[in-house]
C-alpha positions as CSV (number, residue, x, y, z in Angstrom):
1,X,73.7,100.6,128.9
2,X,72.5,98.5,126.3
3,X,74.3,96.2,124.1
4,X,73.8,96.5,120.4
5,X,71.4,94.6,118.2
6,X,73.9,92.6,115.8
7,X,76.8,92.8,118.1
8,X,79.3,92.1,115.4
9,X,79.1,95.6,114.3
10,X,81.0,96.9,117.7
11,X,83.0,93.8,117.7
12,X,84.5,94.4,114.4
13,X,84.6,98.1,114.8
14,X,87.1,97.5,118.0
15,X,88.6,94.6,116.7
16,X,90.1,96.7,113.2
17,X,90.8,100.0,115.6
18,X,93.3,97.3,117.5
19,X,94.4,96.1,113.9
20,X,94.7,99.7,112.9
21,X,97.0,100.8,116.2
22,X,98.9,97.5,116.7
23,X,101.8,99.2,115.2
24,X,102.2,102.0,117.8
25,X,102.0,99.1,120.8
26,X,103.9,96.8,122.6
27,X,102.9,93.6,123.7
28,X,103.4,93.8,127.2
29,X,101.7,93.5,130.7
30,X,98.9,96.4,129.8
31,X,98.0,94.2,126.9
32,X,97.1,91.9,129.5
33,X,95.5,94.4,131.9
34,X,92.6,95.8,128.5
35,X,91.5,92.0,128.6
36,X,91.1,91.1,131.9
37,X,89.3,94.5,132.6
38,X,86.2,94.4,130.5
39,X,85.7,90.7,131.8
40,X,85.9,91.8,135.5
41,X,83.4,94.7,134.5
42,X,81.0,92.4,132.9
43,X,80.4,90.9,136.3
44,X,78.4,93.4,136.9
45,X,75.1,93.4,134.7
46,X,75.2,97.0,134.4
47,X,79.2,97.3,133.0
48,X,78.1,93.8,130.8
49,X,78.3,96.1,127.6
50,X,81.9,96.8,128.2
51,X,82.9,93.1,127.5
52,X,83.1,94.6,123.6
53,X,86.6,96.5,124.6
54,X,88.6,93.2,125.3
55,X,88.3,93.0,121.1
56,X,90.5,96.7,121.0
57,X,93.7,94.3,122.6
58,X,92.6,91.4,120.2
59,X,93.0,93.1,117.4
60,X,96.1,94.5,118.6
61,X,97.4,90.9,119.0
62,X,96.0,89.4,116.0
63,X,97.9,91.9,113.9
64,X,101.2,91.4,115.7
65,X,101.1,87.7,115.3
66,X,100.4,87.6,111.8
67,X,103.4,90.3,110.9
68,X,105.5,88.9,113.3
69,X,109.1,87.1,112.2
70,X,109.0,83.4,112.7
71,X,111.8,81.9,114.2
72,X,112.1,79.7,110.9
73,X,111.8,82.7,108.7
74,X,114.6,82.5,106.3
75,X,116.2,85.9,107.6
76,X,117.0,84.0,110.9
77,X,119.6,82.1,108.7
78,X,121.1,84.6,106.2
79,X,123.0,86.2,109.4
80,X,126.3,84.6,109.1
81,X,128.3,85.9,106.0
82,X,129.5,82.3,104.4
83,X,127.3,81.0,101.8
84,X,123.8,79.6,101.8
85,X,121.7,77.5,99.2
86,X,118.1,78.3,99.3
87,X,115.1,75.9,98.3
88,X,112.4,78.4,96.8
89,X,108.9,77.7,95.5
90,X,107.2,79.7,93.2
91,X,103.7,80.8,94.4
92,X,102.6,83.6,92.2
93,X,104.0,84.7,88.8
94,X,103.7,88.6,88.7
95,X,103.4,90.8,85.1
96,X,107.1,91.4,84.0
97,X,108.4,94.7,83.1
98,X,110.4,95.6,80.6
99,X,113.9,94.4,81.7
100,X,112.9,91.2,84.3
101,X,110.6,88.6,84.6
102,X,109.0,88.7,88.4
103,X,107.5,86.5,90.3
104,X,106.4,85.5,94.0
105,X,108.2,82.4,96.2
106,X,108.0,81.2,99.2
107,X,111.3,80.1,100.6
108,X,111.3,76.6,102.2
109,X,114.7,75.6,103.3
110,X,118.1,77.2,103.6
111,X,121.2,74.6,103.8
112,X,119.4,71.6,105.3
113,X,116.9,73.6,107.7
114,X,113.6,74.0,107.1
115,X,112.2,77.7,106.7
116,X,109.4,80.0,106.3
117,X,109.0,83.7,104.1
118,X,107.8,85.2,101.0
119,X,110.2,86.6,98.7
120,X,110.3,89.0,95.5
121,X,112.0,87.0,92.4
122,X,113.5,89.3,89.4
123,X,115.0,87.3,86.8
124,X,116.6,89.0,83.6
125,X,114.6,88.5,80.8
126,X,117.3,88.0,78.4
127,X,119.0,85.3,80.5
128,X,115.9,83.3,81.0
129,X,115.7,80.3,79.3
130,X,113.3,78.2,80.7
131,X,109.7,78.6,81.8
132,X,108.6,79.1,85.8
133,X,105.2,78.0,86.1
134,X,103.4,78.3,89.9
135,X,104.5,75.5,92.2
136,X,108.4,75.0,90.5
137,X,111.1,74.9,92.8
138,X,114.2,77.2,92.4
139,X,117.4,76.6,93.9
140,X,120.1,79.2,94.1
141,X,123.2,80.4,96.4
142,X,122.3,83.9,95.9
143,X,121.8,86.0,98.6
144,X,118.2,87.7,99.2
145,X,118.9,91.5,99.4
146,X,116.3,94.0,101.2
147,X,113.7,95.2,99.2
148,X,114.8,99.2,98.1
149,X,112.3,102.5,98.8
150,X,112.5,104.2,95.5
151,X,109.9,106.9,96.0
152,X,109.6,110.3,95.7
153,X,107.2,112.4,97.8
154,X,103.5,111.7,96.6
155,X,104.2,108.1,94.6
156,X,103.8,104.4,94.9
157,X,105.5,103.1,97.5
158,X,106.1,99.5,96.7
159,X,108.6,98.8,99.2
160,X,105.6,99.5,101.8
161,X,103.3,97.4,99.4
162,X,105.7,94.5,99.7
163,X,105.8,94.7,103.5
164,X,102.2,94.7,103.7
165,X,102.2,91.2,102.3
166,X,104.9,89.7,104.6
167,X,107.6,90.4,102.0
168,X,110.9,92.3,102.8
169,X,113.9,90.8,100.7
170,X,114.3,90.2,97.0
171,X,116.4,88.2,95.0
172,X,117.9,89.7,91.3
173,X,119.0,86.5,89.3
174,X,120.5,85.4,85.8
175,X,119.8,82.0,84.2
176,X,123.2,80.7,85.5
177,X,122.3,81.6,89.4
178,X,119.3,79.0,89.7
179,X,118.3,75.4,88.8
180,X,114.3,74.9,88.3
181,X,113.5,71.5,90.2
182,X,110.4,70.4,88.6
183,X,107.5,70.1,91.5
184,X,105.6,66.6,90.9
185,X,103.3,67.2,94.3
186,X,101.7,70.6,93.6
187,X,98.9,71.6,95.8
188,X,95.4,72.4,94.7
189,X,95.9,76.0,94.8
190,X,99.1,75.3,92.7
191,X,97.1,73.1,90.1
192,X,94.4,76.2,90.0
193,X,97.3,78.9,89.0
194,X,98.2,76.6,86.6
195,X,95.2,76.2,84.9
196,X,94.5,79.7,84.8
197,X,98.1,80.0,83.1
198,X,97.0,77.6,80.8
199,X,93.7,79.4,79.8
200,X,95.7,82.7,79.6
201,X,97.7,80.8,76.8
202,X,94.9,78.7,75.2
203,X,93.3,82.4,75.0
204,X,96.9,84.0,73.4
205,X,96.4,81.1,70.8
206,X,93.1,82.3,69.5
207,X,91.8,84.4,66.6
208,X,90.9,87.5,68.6
209,X,92.5,90.5,68.8
210,X,94.9,91.6,71.0
211,X,92.6,94.3,73.0
212,X,89.9,91.6,73.0
213,X,92.3,88.8,74.7
214,X,93.5,91.7,77.3
215,X,89.9,92.5,78.5
216,X,88.7,88.4,78.8
217,X,92.2,88.5,81.2
218,X,91.5,91.3,83.0
219,X,87.5,90.7,83.8
220,X,87.6,86.7,84.0
221,X,91.3,85.5,84.6
222,X,91.6,88.0,87.0
223,X,94.9,89.5,85.0
224,X,94.0,93.8,84.8
225,X,97.8,94.2,84.3
226,X,97.5,92.3,80.8
227,X,96.0,95.4,80.0
228,X,97.9,98.5,78.5
229,X,98.8,101.0,81.0
230,X,97.9,104.0,78.7
231,X,94.0,102.0,79.0
232,X,93.9,100.9,82.4
233,X,95.1,104.7,83.4
234,X,92.2,105.9,80.9
235,X,89.3,103.7,82.9
236,X,90.3,104.9,86.2
237,X,90.0,108.6,84.9
238,X,87.3,107.9,83.0
239,X,85.6,106.5,86.5
240,X,85.0,102.8,85.5
241,X,88.0,100.7,86.5
242,X,86.5,98.8,88.9
243,X,85.3,96.7,85.6
244,X,88.9,96.0,84.8
245,X,89.4,93.9,88.0
246,X,87.3,90.8,89.3
247,X,85.1,92.9,92.2
248,X,81.5,93.4,92.9
249,X,80.3,94.2,90.4
250,X,81.7,91.2,88.6
251,X,80.4,89.0,91.4
252,X,77.4,90.6,91.1
253,X,76.7,90.2,87.8
254,X,77.3,86.5,87.9
255,X,75.1,86.4,91.1
256,X,72.0,87.6,89.3
257,X,72.9,85.8,85.9
258,X,72.9,82.3,88.7
259,X,69.9,83.5,90.6
260,X,68.1,83.9,87.1
261,X,68.9,80.5,85.6
262,X,68.4,78.0,88.6
263,X,65.1,80.1,89.2
264,X,63.2,76.6,88.5
265,X,64.6,74.8,91.3
266,X,62.4,77.4,93.7
267,X,59.5,75.9,92.1
268,X,60.1,72.6,93.8
269,X,58.3,72.6,97.3
270,X,60.8,72.7,100.1
271,X,64.5,72.7,98.7
272,X,64.7,76.8,98.8
273,X,68.0,75.6,100.4
274,X,69.1,73.9,97.4
275,X,69.0,76.9,95.1
276,X,71.0,78.9,97.4
277,X,73.5,76.4,98.2
278,X,74.1,76.1,94.2
279,X,74.2,79.8,93.5
280,X,76.9,79.9,96.2
281,X,79.2,76.7,94.8
282,X,78.8,77.9,91.5
283,X,80.1,81.5,92.8
284,X,82.9,79.6,94.1
285,X,83.3,77.6,91.1
286,X,83.9,80.9,89.3
287,X,86.6,82.2,91.7
288,X,88.4,79.2,91.2
289,X,88.5,79.5,87.6
290,X,89.4,82.3,87.9
291,X,92.8,81.5,89.6
292,X,91.5,82.4,93.3
293,X,93.4,85.1,93.6
294,X,93.2,87.3,97.3
295,X,91.0,89.9,95.6
296,X,88.9,86.9,93.7
297,X,88.4,85.5,96.9
298,X,87.9,88.7,98.9
299,X,85.0,89.4,96.1
300,X,83.1,86.3,96.3
301,X,83.4,85.8,100.2
302,X,81.8,89.3,100.3
303,X,78.6,88.2,98.0
304,X,78.4,84.7,99.6
305,X,76.9,86.5,102.1
306,X,75.0,89.0,100.1
307,X,73.7,85.8,98.1
308,X,72.6,84.5,101.6
309,X,70.8,87.8,102.1
310,X,69.1,88.1,98.6
311,X,67.9,84.3,98.4
312,X,67.4,83.2,102.0
313,X,63.5,84.1,102.7
314,X,64.6,84.5,106.6
315,X,67.8,87.0,106.4
316,X,66.7,90.5,106.5
317,X,69.5,92.5,107.1
318,X,72.0,92.2,104.1
319,X,74.4,94.6,106.0
320,X,74.7,92.0,108.6
321,X,76.4,89.5,106.7
322,X,78.2,92.1,104.8
323,X,80.3,92.7,107.8
324,X,80.5,88.9,108.7
325,X,82.4,88.3,105.5
326,X,84.4,91.7,106.2
327,X,85.3,90.4,110.3
328,X,86.1,86.7,108.6
329,X,88.2,88.1,105.6
330,X,90.1,90.5,108.2
331,X,90.5,87.6,110.9
332,X,91.9,85.0,107.9
333,X,93.9,87.6,106.0
334,X,95.1,90.7,108.0
335,X,96.4,92.3,104.8
336,X,93.3,92.9,103.6
337,X,92.6,95.6,105.7
338,X,95.6,98.0,103.9
339,X,94.4,96.8,99.9
340,X,92.5,99.5,98.3
341,X,90.2,97.3,96.5
342,X,89.3,95.7,100.0
343,X,88.5,99.2,101.3
344,X,86.5,100.2,98.0
345,X,84.7,97.6,97.6
346,X,83.0,97.5,101.2
347,X,82.4,100.9,100.9
348,X,80.7,101.0,97.8
349,X,78.7,97.8,98.9
350,X,77.9,100.2,101.9
351,X,76.8,102.8,100.0
352,X,74.6,101.1,97.7
353,X,72.7,99.3,100.6
354,X,72.4,102.7,102.6
355,X,72.6,105.3,99.6
356,X,70.7,104.1,97.1
357,X,67.5,103.7,99.1
358,X,67.0,107.0,100.2
359,X,68.2,108.4,96.7
360,X,65.5,106.4,95.4
361,X,62.8,107.5,97.6
362,X,63.5,111.1,95.9
363,X,62.1,110.6,92.5
364,X,59.7,107.6,91.7
365,X,59.4,108.2,87.3
366,X,56.2,106.4,85.9
367,X,57.8,105.1,83.0
368,X,59.9,101.5,82.7
369,X,63.2,102.7,80.8
370,X,63.2,106.2,82.7
371,X,62.9,103.7,86.1
372,X,65.8,101.5,85.1
373,X,68.1,105.0,84.5
374,X,66.8,106.3,87.7
375,X,67.7,102.8,89.1
376,X,71.6,102.9,87.1
377,X,71.9,106.6,88.4
378,X,70.8,105.9,92.3
379,X,73.3,103.1,92.6
380,X,76.1,104.7,91.0
381,X,75.5,107.9,93.0
382,X,75.6,106.3,96.2
383,X,78.6,103.8,95.2
384,X,80.7,107.4,94.3
385,X,79.5,108.9,97.1
386,X,80.7,106.3,99.7
387,X,84.2,105.5,97.8
388,X,84.8,109.0,96.2
389,X,86.8,110.6,99.1
390,X,88.7,107.3,99.7
391,X,90.0,107.5,95.9
392,X,90.6,111.0,96.2
393,X,92.6,110.6,99.2
394,X,94.5,107.6,97.6
395,X,94.6,108.9,93.9
396,X,94.1,112.5,94.3
397,X,91.9,112.8,91.2
398,X,88.1,112.6,90.8
399,X,86.2,111.6,87.3
400,X,83.7,114.2,86.7
401,X,82.4,112.4,83.7
402,X,81.6,108.9,85.8
403,X,77.8,109.4,85.8
404,X,78.0,109.5,81.8
405,X,80.7,106.7,81.7
406,X,78.5,104.4,83.5
407,X,75.2,105.5,82.1
408,X,76.9,104.0,78.6
409,X,78.8,101.3,79.9
410,X,76.5,99.6,82.7
411,X,73.5,98.7,81.4
412,X,75.4,96.6,79.0
413,X,78.0,95.4,81.2
414,X,76.4,92.1,82.9
415,X,75.4,90.9,78.9
416,X,79.2,91.6,78.0
417,X,80.4,89.7,80.9
418,X,78.7,86.9,80.4
419,X,79.0,87.2,76.8
420,X,83.0,86.9,77.5
421,X,82.2,84.0,79.7
422,X,81.1,82.2,77.3
423,X,83.5,83.1,74.4
424,X,86.1,81.7,76.1
425,X,84.2,78.4,77.4
426,X,83.8,78.3,73.3
427,X,87.6,78.7,73.0
428,X,88.7,76.2,75.5
429,X,86.9,73.7,73.9
430,X,88.5,74.8,70.8
431,X,85.1,76.3,69.0
432,X,86.2,79.0,67.1
433,X,83.1,80.8,65.3
434,X,84.3,83.7,63.7
435,X,81.7,85.8,63.4
436,X,81.1,86.0,67.0
437,X,84.9,86.7,67.3
438,X,84.6,89.7,65.1
439,X,81.6,90.9,66.4
440,X,83.8,90.6,70.1
441,X,86.4,92.1,68.8
442,X,84.3,95.3,67.0
443,X,82.3,95.6,70.9
444,X,85.7,95.9,72.7
445,X,87.6,98.0,70.0
446,X,84.6,100.5,70.4
447,X,84.2,100.4,74.5
448,X,87.7,101.5,74.4
449,X,87.4,103.8,72.1
450,X,84.2,105.3,74.4
451,X,86.4,105.5,77.6
452,X,89.5,107.0,75.6
453,X,87.4,109.7,74.2
454,X,85.8,110.0,77.7
455,X,88.9,110.6,80.1
456,X,90.5,112.7,77.4
457,X,88.2,115.4,78.4
458,X,90.5,116.6,80.7
459,X,88.0,119.7,81.6
460,X,85.9,117.3,83.5
461,X,89.3,115.4,85.1
462,X,89.8,116.9,88.5
463,X,93.6,116.2,89.3
464,X,95.8,116.9,92.7
465,X,93.1,117.0,94.8
466,X,94.8,116.4,97.9
467,X,92.6,115.1,101.3
468,X,94.8,114.4,104.3
469,X,93.5,111.6,106.5
470,X,92.2,113.7,109.4
471,X,90.0,115.1,106.4
472,X,89.1,112.0,105.2
473,X,87.8,110.9,108.3
474,X,85.6,114.4,109.1
475,X,84.1,114.1,105.5
476,X,82.8,110.6,106.4
477,X,81.2,111.6,109.0
478,X,79.5,114.6,107.2
479,X,78.1,111.8,105.4
480,X,77.2,110.0,108.3
481,X,75.3,112.8,109.8
482,X,73.9,113.6,106.5
483,X,72.4,110.1,106.1
484,X,70.9,110.3,110.0
485,X,69.8,113.9,109.1
486,X,67.6,112.6,105.8
487,X,66.9,109.5,107.7
488,X,65.7,110.6,111.4
489,X,65.3,114.0,110.9
490,X,66.1,114.9,114.5
491,X,67.6,118.5,115.4
492,X,70.9,116.5,117.2
493,X,72.0,115.3,113.7
494,X,71.9,118.8,112.1
495,X,73.7,120.0,114.5
496,X,76.4,117.5,114.4
497,X,76.7,118.2,110.7
498,X,77.1,121.7,111.2
499,X,79.5,121.3,113.5
500,X,81.4,118.6,111.6
501,X,81.7,121.4,108.7
502,X,82.5,124.1,111.1
503,X,85.4,121.5,111.9
504,X,86.4,120.7,108.1
505,X,86.9,124.3,107.4
506,X,89.0,124.7,111.1
507,X,90.9,121.7,110.0
508,X,91.4,123.1,106.0
509,X,92.6,126.6,107.6
510,X,95.4,125.1,109.5
511,X,96.5,122.8,107.0
512,X,97.0,125.8,104.4
513,X,98.4,127.7,107.6
514,X,101.2,124.5,107.8
515,X,101.8,124.4,104.2
516,X,102.4,128.4,104.0
517,X,105.4,127.3,106.5
518,X,107.2,124.9,104.3
519,X,110.7,125.8,103.4
520,X,112.8,122.4,102.1
521,X,115.4,121.3,99.6
522,X,114.8,118.1,98.5
523,X,117.5,115.3,96.5
524,X,115.2,113.3,93.7
525,X,116.0,109.9,93.1
526,X,116.5,109.7,89.0
527,X,117.8,107.0,87.1
528,X,121.0,108.8,86.0
529,X,119.8,111.6,86.4
530,X,120.6,114.5,89.4
531,X,117.7,116.8,90.6
532,X,117.3,119.1,93.2
533,X,114.1,121.1,94.3
534,X,113.8,123.9,96.5
535,X,110.3,124.0,98.1
536,X,109.1,127.2,99.3
537,X,105.7,127.4,100.6
538,X,103.5,127.0,97.3
539,X,106.2,127.1,94.8
540,X,109.0,124.4,93.7
541,X,112.1,125.5,91.9
542,X,113.9,122.5,90.2
543,X,117.4,122.5,89.3
544,X,119.0,119.9,87.0
545,X,122.2,119.5,84.6
546,X,119.6,117.6,82.4
547,X,116.5,118.1,80.6
548,X,113.4,117.2,82.7
549,X,109.9,118.4,81.9
550,X,107.0,120.0,83.7
551,X,105.2,116.5,82.9
552,X,107.6,114.4,84.4
553,X,105.7,111.6,86.6
554,X,108.0,112.6,89.9
555,X,106.7,116.2,89.5
556,X,103.2,115.2,88.9
557,X,103.4,112.7,92.3
558,X,104.8,115.8,93.8
559,X,102.0,117.9,93.1
560,X,99.6,115.5,94.7
561,X,101.1,115.4,98.4
562,X,102.1,118.9,97.9
563,X,100.2,122.1,96.7
564,X,102.3,123.4,94.3
565,X,101.2,126.7,92.3
566,X,104.3,127.8,91.0
567,X,106.8,125.6,89.3
568,X,110.5,127.1,87.9
569,X,113.3,125.1,86.3
570,X,116.4,126.7,86.7
571,X,120.1,126.4,85.3
572,X,122.0,123.9,87.4
573,X,124.3,125.3,90.2
574,X,127.2,123.6,92.5
575,X,126.8,125.2,95.2
576,X,123.4,126.0,97.3
577,X,123.0,128.2,100.6
578,X,120.2,128.5,102.4
579,X,120.6,129.4,106.2
580,X,122.7,126.6,108.3
581,X,122.9,124.6,104.8
582,X,125.8,124.5,102.7
583,X,125.4,122.2,99.8
584,X,128.6,121.3,97.6
585,X,127.6,119.2,94.2
586,X,130.5,117.3,93.6
587,X,130.4,116.0,90.0
588,X,132.6,115.0,87.0
589,X,134.6,118.4,86.8
590,X,135.5,117.6,90.5
591,X,136.1,120.9,91.9
592,X,135.7,121.2,95.7
593,X,138.1,123.4,97.3
594,X,136.2,126.8,97.1
595,X,137.3,130.1,98.9
596,X,135.1,130.8,101.5
597,X,132.9,127.9,101.5
598,X,132.5,125.0,103.8
599,X,130.1,122.1,102.6
600,X,127.7,121.2,105.7
601,X,125.6,118.7,102.9
602,X,128.0,117.1,100.3
603,X,126.1,115.6,97.1
604,X,128.3,113.2,94.6
605,X,126.7,113.2,91.0
606,X,127.7,111.4,87.7
607,X,130.9,109.2,89.2
608,X,133.0,111.8,89.9
609,X,136.8,110.6,90.1
610,X,137.8,112.5,93.1
611,X,139.1,111.1,96.3
612,X,136.5,111.7,98.8
613,X,138.9,111.0,101.9
614,X,140.3,114.6,101.0
615,X,136.5,115.8,100.4
616,X,135.9,114.9,103.8
617,X,138.6,116.0,106.0
618,X,138.7,119.3,103.8
619,X,134.4,120.0,104.5
620,X,134.1,117.7,107.2
621,X,130.5,117.4,106.0
622,X,126.9,116.4,108.4
623,X,125.9,114.0,105.7
624,X,127.0,113.0,102.2
625,X,124.4,112.0,99.5
626,X,124.8,110.0,96.3
627,X,122.1,110.3,93.8
628,X,120.8,108.1,90.8
629,X,123.6,109.4,88.3
630,X,126.3,106.9,90.2
631,X,127.1,103.5,89.8
632,X,126.3,101.2,92.6
633,X,130.2,100.1,92.9
634,X,131.1,103.8,93.2
635,X,128.6,104.4,96.0
636,X,129.9,101.1,97.8
637,X,133.7,102.3,97.8
638,X,132.3,106.3,99.3
639,X,130.3,104.8,102.1
640,X,133.9,103.1,103.5
641,X,135.5,106.4,103.2
642,X,132.4,108.0,104.9
643,X,132.3,105.2,107.9
644,X,135.9,106.4,108.1
645,X,134.9,109.7,109.8
646,X,131.4,108.5,110.8
647,X,129.8,110.3,108.4
648,X,126.6,109.3,107.5
649,X,126.1,108.7,103.3
650,X,122.8,108.1,101.9
651,X,122.3,106.4,98.6
652,X,119.1,107.7,97.0
653,X,119.0,104.7,94.8
654,X,118.2,102.7,98.0
655,X,116.3,105.6,99.6
656,X,114.6,107.7,97.3
657,X,114.2,111.2,97.4
658,X,115.1,113.0,100.7
659,X,113.7,116.2,102.2
660,X,116.4,118.8,104.0
661,X,114.6,121.0,106.4
662,X,115.6,124.5,105.9
């Protein structure tokens, strides 16, 4: 067996595979065997290629070491019930919601003991009298609590997202709960983040329109969440969400711009390397200018490799350097592996590198303007082919008019980005040329109106498209074999392609068959509401004492995960019987003694003033639930009653939706 020409491909494959299986693997002597065996096999020249297998357990070890809880993690000091003093460093300012200012923090001290560990900080807006900046210290005696998972099926799991960046706890504070201590020894990264915040304030003070300010914040300062939520969704529905975040597109535009303006350096003999270094340094300079957030660092690292590949005469494979950057990023920061932006960025660039040349060969137009349009078309198609399956898997939608949007936006986006950067620099220098500002406001307004118009063509927006993980893998296997068929034109690849199509049909058949057997009762979490759902095959029936519409977000999220053809909303009942399930709903009417009815499950809603001990003795249910219509202190009291009889109580406010199989 021959070794690959570029070993890092197979090294990365095994390393990433090890990271993916890491949560299900225990670190014990088996891992040692998997490390030693490839080395022993490599002693023989015949089996030397098996040395690459060692990167599978190394990926497991690296992943588990990164996510392991340190001995000085603050949670190790919080096990005692007595009050602790926490010293927290603010590491990142997040977008506030309607009620709270939000931050990421690092707990560096518990009482007098050094500690570590990231935490989510929520501070009530109406009590916050001081402005927090990155690098500031917070001193508090409030005890952190676990991050809650209030998800419903198909919805965004914020707890899972935080866990993947090593945040497991949160603090909810009021102004009187903490003291701010200014940090006099800020790190370089803290200075960068504060500078980014100062640039944002400087921009806010300018005479630019609100839409223009939000646009510049998104595409230059790395603050996509500054945009209105409806506009962000419109960009996603139109298929150009990538232009709102600093991504490979932005770095590519800036790289080409730098390559153009620094081109005179190439005329100097034997200084091509200076030309390349200047481009790379200026790319990283832009990353620092944009606040050096994780997504920005990811993009600039990737395009550092691409810049070397493009401008260095000795590098013949862009894909090699792309793989090097991917491997380095995963070694330095394993959570990148789970970030959707990371996955899509590399897939999009991979599609452009591999698929675009194939599409280009299909047609060579004679006229320059048609050549440019065709180039944009093939690049967009190549990137979309690479990321579309992943987009459907995560977001359950496909923008049918993505090509139209890219035709209208991409030819001018490079000029728009460079113009935005120039305008921001002028604002920083306190130079405001009014005609320029008016013109920029006009361009942003028209661009947003165009995006909104395209997004509102709902006939071309395909929603509720479901794709399982197995289906996702099969589709990418299909794309790989299709590429091989076109590139190499061998019968074995064509046979493999047909086999994958057959396998995909079999998988779809069994998934549909499995869905037809679904029969569950759902207790949904909704703030101050009670919602019960009965799922039977492709039908969902909802019951609620409050008014609910078919457009509720939790219903749309549910449809993203489960193929529901029929949705009914019926009048609410206090008892639900299906086979062995006898659900009793106890509300403010306090009715629980029903002749010839013994509840197997009890749902408490609307803070019923009932003696739960009597209810439990009367019915002795298997489980008790409390939904989002109850006050937290009542739920705590009910939990104590359940503990006396060893009956579990599930708080939907903490656990999210609950499924009961029927």
